[in-house]
C-alpha positions as CSV (number, residue, x, y, z in Angstrom):
1,M,33.8,3.9,-6.6
2,S,35.8,0.9,-5.4
3,Q,38.1,-0.5,-8.1
4,P,37.6,-4.0,-9.5
5,G,40.8,-5.0,-7.9
6,D,39.6,-4.1,-4.4
7,P,39.5,-7.4,-2.4
8,N,36.3,-6.4,-0.8
9,T,34.5,-5.9,-4.1
10,S,36.3,-7.9,-6.8
11,S,34.1,-11.0,-6.3
12,L,31.0,-8.9,-6.6
13,H,32.1,-7.7,-10.1
14,S,33.3,-11.0,-11.4
15,D,31.8,-13.0,-14.2
16,W,30.4,-16.3,-13.1
17,P,29.2,-18.3,-16.1
18,L,26.9,-20.6,-13.9
19,R,25.1,-17.6,-12.3
20,P,22.2,-17.3,-14.8
21,W,21.6,-21.1,-14.7
22,G,21.8,-21.2,-10.9
23,L,19.5,-18.2,-10.4
24,A,17.0,-19.5,-13.0
25,A,16.8,-22.8,-11.1
26,L,16.6,-21.1,-7.7
27,L,13.9,-18.6,-8.6
28,G,12.0,-21.1,-10.8
29,L,11.7,-23.5,-7.9
30,A,10.8,-20.6,-5.6
31,G,8.1,-19.6,-8.0
32,L,6.7,-23.2,-8.0
33,G,6.8,-23.3,-4.2
34,V,5.0,-20.0,-4.0
35,Y,2.3,-21.3,-6.3
36,F,1.6,-24.3,-4.1
37,L,1.8,-22.5,-0.8
38,A,-0.1,-19.3,-1.6
39,E,-3.9,-18.9,-1.2
40,W,-4.5,-16.2,-3.8
41,N,-8.3,-16.7,-3.8
42,A,-8.7,-16.7,-0.1
43,D,-9.8,-13.6,1.8
44,V,-7.7,-14.6,4.8
45,W,-4.6,-16.8,4.5
46,A,-3.7,-19.5,6.9
47,P,-0.8,-18.0,9.0
48,W,1.6,-20.9,8.2
49,R,0.9,-20.6,4.5
50,A,1.5,-16.8,4.6
51,A,4.7,-17.3,6.5
52,L,6.2,-20.0,4.3
53,T,5.2,-18.1,1.1
54,A,6.8,-14.9,2.2
55,A,9.9,-16.7,3.6
56,L,10.4,-18.6,0.3
57,A,9.8,-15.6,-2.0
58,F,11.9,-13.0,-0.1
59,G,14.6,-15.4,1.1
60,S,15.2,-16.7,-2.5
61,L,15.4,-13.1,-3.9
62,A,17.8,-12.0,-1.2
63,L,20.1,-15.0,-2.0
64,A,19.8,-14.3,-5.7
65,F,21.0,-10.8,-5.3
66,T,23.9,-11.6,-3.0
67,V,25.3,-15.0,-3.8
68,D,28.5,-15.3,-5.8
69,R,31.2,-17.7,-6.8
70,G,33.2,-18.7,-3.7
71,R,31.0,-16.4,-1.5
72,W,27.8,-18.2,-0.4
73,K,28.0,-18.5,3.4
74,Q,27.3,-14.9,4.4
75,P,24.7,-14.5,1.6
76,L,23.0,-17.7,2.7
77,A,22.9,-16.3,6.3
78,F,21.5,-13.0,5.1
79,A,18.8,-14.8,3.0
80,A,17.9,-16.9,6.1
81,V,17.5,-13.7,8.2
82,V,15.4,-12.1,5.5
83,A,13.2,-15.2,5.2
84,L,12.8,-15.4,9.0
85,I,11.8,-11.7,9.2
86,M,9.4,-11.6,6.3
87,G,7.9,-15.0,7.2
88,G,7.3,-13.7,10.8
89,I,5.7,-10.5,9.5
90,A,3.5,-12.4,7.1
91,W,2.4,-14.7,10.0
92,R,1.5,-11.7,12.1
93,V,-0.4,-10.1,9.2
94,A,-2.4,-13.2,8.5
95,L,-3.3,-13.5,12.2
96,A,-4.3,-9.9,12.4
97,S,-6.0,-9.4,9.1
98,K,-9.4,-9.2,10.8
99,T,-8.3,-7.5,14.0
100,H,-6.0,-4.7,12.6
101,V,-7.0,-2.7,9.6
102,D,-3.4,-1.5,9.0
103,A,-1.9,-5.0,8.9
104,P,-0.8,-4.6,5.2
105,F,1.3,-1.6,6.3
106,W,3.3,-3.9,8.5
107,F,4.2,-6.0,5.5
108,A,5.1,-2.9,3.5
109,A,7.3,-1.7,6.3
110,G,9.1,-5.0,6.3
111,I,9.7,-4.8,2.5
112,V,11.1,-1.2,3.0
113,A,13.5,-2.5,5.7
114,I,14.7,-5.4,3.5
115,A,15.1,-3.2,0.4
116,L,17.3,-0.8,2.4
117,A,19.3,-3.6,4.1
118,L,20.1,-5.3,0.8
119,P,22.6,-2.7,-0.6
120,L,24.0,-2.1,2.9
121,F,24.8,-5.9,3.1
122,Q,26.2,-5.9,-0.4
123,A,28.5,-3.1,0.6
124,G,29.7,-4.9,3.7
125,F,28.0,-2.8,6.4
126,H,27.7,-5.9,8.6
127,R,31.5,-6.0,8.7
128,R,32.6,-2.4,8.4
129,R,29.7,-0.6,10.2
130,W,30.1,3.1,9.7
131,R,33.4,2.6,7.8
132,T,31.3,1.2,4.9
133,S,32.2,2.9,1.6
134,Y,29.4,5.3,0.5
135,D,30.3,5.0,-3.2
136,E,30.0,1.2,-3.1
137,T,26.7,1.4,-1.2
138,H,25.3,3.9,-3.7
139,F,26.6,1.8,-6.6
140,H,24.6,-1.2,-5.3
141,V,21.4,0.8,-4.9
142,W,21.4,1.9,-8.5
143,T,22.6,-1.4,-10.0
144,D,20.1,-3.4,-8.0
145,A,17.3,-1.1,-9.3
146,I,18.6,-1.4,-12.9
147,C,18.8,-5.2,-12.5
148,V,15.3,-5.5,-11.2
149,A,13.9,-3.3,-14.1
150,G,15.9,-5.2,-16.7
151,A,14.9,-8.6,-15.3
152,L,11.2,-7.6,-15.2
153,A,11.4,-6.4,-18.8
154,F,12.9,-9.7,-19.8
155,V,10.1,-11.6,-18.1
156,G,7.5,-9.6,-20.0
157,L,9.3,-10.2,-23.3
158,S,9.6,-13.9,-22.5
159,W,5.9,-14.2,-21.9
160,L,5.1,-12.4,-25.1
161,L,7.4,-14.8,-27.0
162,L,5.9,-17.8,-25.2
163,F,2.3,-16.6,-26.0
164,L,3.2,-16.2,-29.7
165,L,4.8,-19.6,-29.9
166,A,1.8,-21.2,-28.2
167,Q,-0.5,-19.6,-30.8
168,L,1.9,-20.7,-33.6
169,F,1.9,-24.3,-32.5
170,A,-1.8,-24.3,-31.8
171,A,-2.4,-23.4,-35.5
172,I,-1.0,-26.8,-36.4
173,K,-2.9,-28.6,-33.7
174,I,-0.1,-28.8,-31.2
175,D,-1.6,-27.5,-28.0
176,V,1.1,-28.4,-25.5
177,L,2.4,-24.8,-25.0
178,K,-1.1,-23.4,-25.0
179,T,-2.1,-25.8,-22.3
180,L,1.0,-25.0,-20.2
181,V,0.4,-21.3,-20.4
182,D,-3.0,-21.8,-18.8
183,Q,-1.5,-23.7,-15.9
184,G,-0.8,-21.6,-12.8
185,W,2.1,-23.7,-11.6
186,F,3.8,-23.3,-15.0
187,G,3.3,-19.5,-15.0
188,W,4.9,-19.1,-11.6
189,T,7.8,-21.4,-12.5
190,F,8.4,-19.9,-15.8
191,S,8.3,-16.3,-14.5
192,G,10.7,-17.1,-11.6
193,A,13.1,-18.9,-14.0
194,A,13.0,-16.1,-16.5
195,F,13.6,-13.4,-13.8
196,G,16.5,-15.5,-12.3
197,A,18.2,-16.0,-15.7
198,A,18.0,-12.3,-16.6
199,L,19.1,-11.3,-13.1
200,G,22.1,-13.7,-13.4
201,V,23.1,-12.3,-16.8
202,L,22.8,-8.7,-15.6
203,R,24.8,-9.3,-12.4
204,N,27.5,-10.8,-14.4
205,Q,27.8,-7.4,-16.2
206,L,28.0,-5.1,-13.2
207,R,30.9,-3.2,-14.7
208,I,28.8,-2.5,-17.8
209,I,25.7,-1.7,-15.6
210,G,27.9,0.7,-13.7
211,T,28.4,2.6,-17.0
212,L,24.7,2.4,-17.7
213,Q,24.1,3.8,-14.2
214,S,26.2,6.8,-15.1
215,V,24.1,7.3,-18.3
216,V,20.8,7.0,-16.3
217,M,22.0,9.4,-13.7
218,L,23.0,11.9,-16.4
219,V,19.6,11.8,-17.9
220,F,18.0,12.2,-14.5
221,S,20.3,15.1,-13.7
222,I,19.1,17.0,-16.8
223,I,15.6,16.8,-15.4
224,A,16.8,18.6,-12.3
225,V,17.0,21.9,-14.0
226,P,13.4,22.4,-15.0
227,L,12.2,20.9,-11.8
228,A,14.3,23.3,-9.7
229,V,12.9,26.2,-11.6
230,A,9.3,24.9,-11.2
231,L,9.7,24.4,-7.5
232,V,11.1,27.9,-6.9
233,I,8.1,29.3,-8.7
234,F,5.8,27.0,-6.7
235,L,7.3,27.9,-3.3
236,L,7.2,31.6,-4.1
237,A,3.6,31.3,-5.2
238,V,2.7,29.6,-1.9
239,V,4.5,32.3,0.1
240,A,2.7,35.0,-1.8
241,S,-0.8,33.4,-1.9
242,G,-0.8,31.7,1.5
243,I,-0.7,28.0,2.3
244,S,-4.5,27.8,1.9
245,V,-4.1,27.8,-1.8
246,L,-3.0,24.2,-1.5
247,W,-6.1,23.1,0.4
248,N,-8.3,24.8,-2.2
249,A,-6.5,23.1,-5.1
250,T,-6.6,19.5,-3.8
251,E,-8.1,17.6,-1.0
252,S,-5.0,15.5,-0.4
253,P,-1.9,17.7,-0.9
254,T,0.3,15.5,1.4
255,P,0.9,12.6,-1.2
256,L,1.6,15.2,-3.9
257,L,4.1,17.1,-1.8
258,L,5.9,13.9,-0.6
259,S,6.1,12.7,-4.2
260,F,7.9,15.9,-5.3
261,A,10.1,15.7,-2.2
262,A,11.1,12.1,-3.3
263,A,11.7,13.3,-6.8
264,C,14.0,16.0,-5.5
265,F,15.9,13.4,-3.5
266,V,16.4,11.2,-6.6
267,L,17.5,14.0,-8.8
268,V,19.9,15.5,-6.2
269,N,21.6,12.2,-5.9
270,A,21.7,11.9,-9.7
271,V,23.9,15.0,-9.7
272,V,25.8,14.2,-6.5
273,R,26.5,10.5,-7.5
274,N,29.0,8.2,-5.8
275,G,31.7,10.7,-5.1
276,D,33.2,14.1,-6.1
277,A,35.1,12.5,-9.0
278,E,31.9,11.3,-10.5
279,A,29.7,14.3,-9.6
280,S,28.5,16.4,-12.5
281,G,30.9,19.3,-13.3
282,N,28.2,21.4,-15.0
283,R,27.6,24.5,-12.9
284,V,24.0,24.7,-14.0
285,L,23.3,21.2,-12.9
286,R,25.1,21.7,-9.6
287,W,23.1,24.8,-8.8
288,A,19.9,23.0,-9.8
289,A,20.8,20.1,-7.4
290,L,21.5,22.6,-4.6
291,V,18.1,24.2,-5.1
292,L,16.4,20.8,-5.1
293,A,18.3,19.8,-1.9
294,L,17.1,23.0,-0.2
295,A,13.5,22.5,-1.5
296,I,13.0,19.1,0.2
297,L,12.6,20.7,3.6
298,P,9.9,23.2,2.7
299,L,8.0,20.5,0.8
300,A,8.2,18.2,3.7
301,L,7.1,20.9,6.1
302,L,4.1,21.7,3.9
303,A,3.2,18.0,4.0
304,A,3.6,18.0,7.7
305,I,1.3,21.1,8.0
306,S,-1.2,19.4,5.7
307,T,-1.2,16.2,7.7
308,G,-1.4,18.1,11.0
309,T,-4.4,20.1,9.7
310,R,-6.2,17.0,8.7
311,I,-5.5,15.3,12.1
312,S,-6.7,18.4,13.9
313,E,-9.9,18.4,12.0
314,Y,-10.7,14.7,11.9
315,G,-8.5,13.1,14.5
316,L,-6.1,10.2,14.2
317,S,-6.6,7.1,12.1
318,P,-4.2,4.2,11.4
319,E,-3.7,5.5,7.9
320,R,-2.9,9.0,9.1
321,L,-0.4,7.7,11.7
322,W,1.4,5.9,8.9
323,G,1.3,9.2,7.0
324,V,2.9,10.9,10.0
325,V,5.7,8.3,9.8
326,A,6.3,9.0,6.1
327,V,6.2,12.8,6.7
328,A,8.7,12.4,9.6
329,V,11.1,10.5,7.4
330,A,10.8,13.2,4.7
331,V,11.4,16.0,7.2
332,A,14.5,14.2,8.5
333,Y,15.9,14.0,5.0
334,G,14.9,17.6,4.4
335,V,16.7,18.9,7.5
336,A,19.8,16.9,6.6
337,Y,19.9,18.2,3.0
338,F,19.1,21.7,4.2
339,I,21.9,21.8,6.8
340,A,24.6,20.3,4.6
341,P,25.0,23.4,2.3
342,I,24.6,25.8,5.3
343,R,27.4,24.1,7.2
344,C,29.7,24.1,4.2
345,R,28.9,27.8,3.5
346,M,29.8,28.6,7.1
347,A,33.0,26.7,6.6
348,G,33.8,28.8,3.5
349,A,33.5,25.8,1.1
350,L,30.1,25.6,-0.4
351,A,31.4,23.0,-3.0
352,G,31.7,20.5,-0.2
353,W,27.9,20.3,0.5
354,M,27.7,17.2,-1.7
355,D,29.9,15.3,0.7
356,G,27.5,16.3,3.5
357,V,24.6,14.9,1.5
358,R,26.4,11.6,1.0
359,T,27.1,11.3,4.7
360,A,23.5,12.1,5.5
361,N,22.3,9.4,3.0
362,M,24.3,6.7,4.7
363,H,23.1,7.6,8.2
364,L,19.4,8.2,7.2
365,A,19.3,4.9,5.2
366,V,20.4,3.0,8.3
367,G,18.0,4.9,10.5
368,T,15.1,4.4,8.1
369,C,15.8,0.7,7.8
370,V,15.8,0.3,11.6
371,L,12.6,2.4,11.9
372,A,10.8,0.4,9.2
373,F,11.8,-2.8,10.9
374,L,10.5,-1.6,14.3
375,L,7.2,-0.6,12.7
376,A,6.8,-4.0,11.3
377,L,7.1,-5.6,14.7
378,P,4.1,-5.9,17.2
379,L,5.3,-2.9,19.2
380,F,2.6,-0.3,18.2
381,D,-1.1,-0.6,17.7
382,F,-2.1,2.3,15.6
383,G,-5.8,1.2,15.7
384,A,-5.8,1.5,19.5
385,I,-4.0,4.8,19.5
386,S,-6.4,6.2,16.9
387,T,-9.4,4.9,18.9
388,R,-8.3,6.6,22.1
389,N,-7.8,9.8,20.2
390,Q,-11.2,9.7,18.6
391,L,-13.0,8.9,21.9
392,A,-11.1,11.7,23.6
393,R,-12.4,14.1,20.9
394,L,-16.0,12.9,21.4
395,E,-15.8,13.1,25.2
396,S,-14.2,16.6,25.2
397,G,-16.8,18.0,22.8
398,A,-14.2,18.7,20.1
399,V,-16.6,16.9,17.7
400,A,-20.4,17.0,18.0
401,V,-22.2,13.7,18.5
402,E,-24.1,14.0,15.3
403,D,-20.8,14.7,13.4
404,F,-18.9,11.9,15.0
405,D,-18.0,9.1,12.6
406,F,-19.3,6.0,14.5
407,A,-18.9,4.0,11.2
408,A,-15.1,4.6,11.3
409,L,-15.0,2.8,14.7
410,R,-16.8,-0.1,13.1
411,W,-14.7,-0.4,10.0
412,D,-11.4,1.6,10.2
413,F,-9.8,0.9,13.6
414,G,-9.8,-2.9,13.9
415,D,-10.8,-4.7,17.1
416,A,-9.9,-1.7,19.2
417,G,-12.5,0.5,17.4
418,R,-15.2,-2.2,17.5
419,Q,-14.7,-2.8,21.2
420,A,-15.0,1.0,21.8
421,L,-18.1,1.1,19.6
422,A,-19.7,-1.7,21.7
423,R,-19.1,0.3,24.9
424,L,-20.6,3.4,23.3
425,A,-23.7,1.3,22.2
426,K,-24.5,0.5,25.9
427,R,-24.9,4.2,26.6
428,S,-28.3,5.9,26.6
429,G,-29.3,8.8,24.5
430,Q,-28.1,9.9,21.1
431,V,-24.6,8.4,21.5
432,G,-26.0,5.0,22.2
433,E,-28.5,5.1,19.4
434,L,-25.9,6.1,16.8
435,A,-23.4,3.6,18.1
436,Q,-26.0,0.8,17.9
437,A,-26.9,1.7,14.3
438,A,-23.2,1.7,13.3
439,A,-22.6,-1.7,15.1
440,A,-25.6,-3.3,13.4
441,R,-24.3,-2.5,9.9
442,T,-23.1,-5.4,7.8
443,T,-22.0,-3.3,4.8
444,R,-20.2,0.0,4.6
445,Y,-21.7,2.4,2.2
446,Y,-19.9,5.4,0.7
447,G,-21.8,8.3,-0.7
448,R,-23.7,11.5,0.2
449,T,-24.6,12.0,3.8
450,D,-27.0,14.9,3.5
451,P,-29.2,15.4,6.6
452,D,-32.3,15.2,4.2
453,P,-31.5,12.5,1.6
454,E,-33.5,12.2,-1.6
455,L,-36.0,9.7,-0.2
456,R,-39.6,9.3,-1.3
457,M,-42.0,7.3,0.9
458,T,-45.0,5.2,-0.4
459,F,-46.6,4.9,3.0
460,D,-48.0,7.3,5.6
461,D,-46.2,6.5,8.8
462,P,-44.2,9.5,10.2
463,A,-42.4,7.4,12.8
464,L,-41.3,4.7,10.3
465,E,-40.4,7.4,7.8
466,S,-38.1,9.1,10.3
467,R,-36.4,5.8,11.2
468,L,-35.9,5.0,7.5
469,Q,-34.4,8.5,6.9
470,A,-32.1,7.9,9.9
471,Y,-30.9,4.6,8.5
472,V,-30.1,6.2,5.1
473,R,-28.3,9.1,6.9
474,D,-26.3,6.9,9.4
475,H,-25.2,4.4,6.7
476,S,-24.1,7.1,4.2
477,Y,-26.5,5.4,1.8
478,S,-26.0,6.7,-1.8
479,C,-29.3,8.3,-2.8
480,F,-28.0,10.7,-5.4
481,D,-31.0,10.4,-7.7
482,M,-33.8,9.0,-5.7
483,C,-34.5,6.3,-3.1
484,I,-38.0,5.0,-2.5
485,G,-39.2,3.5,0.8
486,V,-41.8,0.8,0.6
487,D,-43.7,-0.7,3.6
488,L,-43.7,-4.5,3.1
489,G,-45.7,-5.3,6.1
490,E,-45.3,-8.6,8.0
491,I,-42.8,-11.1,6.5
492,G,-41.8,-14.2,8.5
493,G,-43.2,-12.7,11.7
494,T,-41.3,-9.4,11.4
495,R,-42.3,-6.1,9.9
496,Q,-40.1,-5.1,7.0
497,V,-39.5,-2.1,4.7
498,A,-37.7,-2.0,1.4
499,L,-35.3,0.8,0.2
500,L,-35.4,0.9,-3.6
501,Q,-32.8,2.6,-5.8
502,G,-32.3,2.0,-9.5
503,S,-32.8,-1.7,-10.3
504,T,-31.9,-3.0,-6.8
505,Y,-33.4,-2.8,-3.3
506,T,-32.5,-3.5,0.3
507,R,-34.9,-5.2,2.7
508,L,-34.8,-3.9,6.3
509,I,-36.3,-5.3,9.5
510,V,-38.3,-2.9,11.6
511,P,-37.8,-3.8,15.3
512,A,-40.1,-2.4,18.0
513,S,-37.4,0.1,19.0
514,G,-33.9,0.9,17.9
515,P,-32.3,1.2,14.5
516,L,-33.4,-0.7,11.4
517,T,-31.2,-3.6,10.3
518,E,-30.7,-5.5,7.1
519,A,-32.9,-8.6,6.6
520,P,-31.0,-11.8,6.2
521,P,-30.9,-13.3,2.7
522,P,-33.6,-15.8,1.8
523,A,-33.2,-19.4,2.7
524,P,-31.7,-21.6,-0.1
525,T,-33.9,-23.9,-2.1
526,P,-34.1,-27.4,-0.6
527,P,-32.1,-30.0,-2.4
528,I,-33.9,-32.5,-4.7
529,S,-33.4,-36.2,-4.1
530,A,-34.5,-39.4,-5.9
531,D,-37.4,-39.9,-3.5
532,S,-38.6,-36.2,-3.5
533,A,-42.4,-35.7,-4.0
534,V,-42.9,-33.7,-7.2
535,E,-46.2,-32.1,-8.1
536,V,-47.6,-29.1,-10.0
537,R,-49.2,-26.5,-7.7
538,T,-50.2,-22.8,-8.1
539,V,-48.4,-20.7,-5.5
540,E,-49.3,-17.1,-4.7
541,R,-46.2,-14.9,-4.4
542,R,-45.8,-11.3,-3.2
543,Y,-43.7,-8.8,-5.2
544,I,-42.9,-5.2,-5.0
545,V,-44.7,-3.7,-8.1
546,V,-43.3,-0.6,-9.8
547,D,-45.3,0.9,-12.7
548,G,-47.4,-2.2,-12.8
549,Q,-44.5,-4.6,-13.2
550,P,-42.9,-7.0,-10.6
551,F,-39.7,-5.5,-9.2
552,G,-37.0,-7.8,-8.0
553,P,-37.4,-11.4,-6.6
554,P,-40.5,-12.4,-4.7
555,L,-40.7,-11.4,-1.1
556,N,-41.8,-14.8,0.3
């Protein structure tokens, strides 16, 4: 690690008494601004509000992590870039929230890019490029993580203390604190100030945190031994039993495999540390780290096979494409970690594999940062890509018409999917009928999709019965116990049926042809004014009657 006297790092390790106060004020004001700008209760944010909220929040945090005494110009420029990037991404997400279902992934990609760029900037990558010190970069990764965890813990403790004080003063009829705690603006301001104060104190103690980092990494490195043994047994069992054992054990092995690959990555670096001088000298830990480094690639490849199998069976979707990106990053790390020991072994110096891992970390961190930034930009439309793939599967006969998920086009692919569904709805035959049914849906149901759902009819009309069964089947309506179909006759000039389940029911309009559609909600009660005519009158109402008792609200 760079020494405190190094001119490039001395300021980053210095004690600045005003730092806690300055960061408390900075993040307290940022929290207040976020409260007034954000629209937490809105389904869709106004783009300008989303942009300003993200810019203020992330720009302030970036400045808080990088500013120092006598060193504010470059941190301020970095914070401005972060604010511009995250504000722009938030603007795009708000605009596309109804047209692209994977818009939240863009924001997540932006956060990943900023999180990787922060330690690189702190280590001076913008000045030194590939000459940037690895040990300093690695130092900032861990100290930033420890500072965040410590500051969040302090915020939690501060709120606990504030809550207890509010109750204490309320007991003697002083409700000022209790009133403040219930105010949203105060909560955001207090949380921001508490986080900033704790962050300032912790960043003043980076030398001590560096020691704490060594302790944390030592604890992590001990976990490497049992995990290495467990993964060896796991991989041998997969080889002996076949990869199908994974599919039989869980429906979604990819997240599990990637999680273990990430755990291997963390534990390997807990042993490798910042440099050879700090790396663990324990031979058992070193061998365990080597096993984990070699295990990342097979875990990533198993995840890739799992993802590929699912895509082959069900086709592409935006979520699966993002999963492909995650798997590709994992495979890249796995290849780098697998090659490092082999190259050192071929060179006759296996002990040098750790240096190869450190070099790979630096290159892959920069590459992943750039990739995440590009994915956050409006360069790729995963919804359109997925839609083209699904339509190609339908046209080629890779999936039967009755098995094709028309509802996914309606709900899971954004505007590209809905436009494709509208084109399919114009066709004749089964494709057109199923597409029309999916397009007419106003709510997506999840549940059993048996070809013969548990549906009992109270009327004798085979044609209507068939259409109601088709509605239940096409809408994945959940009829696990029993659904009951009731013919309501003419209501408001249209024939309607009711689909009863449990204590609720859905009213459906029966057109002359085509699929059934949900009936609109009843008209609201007219308002009462001072000159309204009021009288008592007997009004006959129609109800669905179950076991002799009215069921639900009146029909008209």
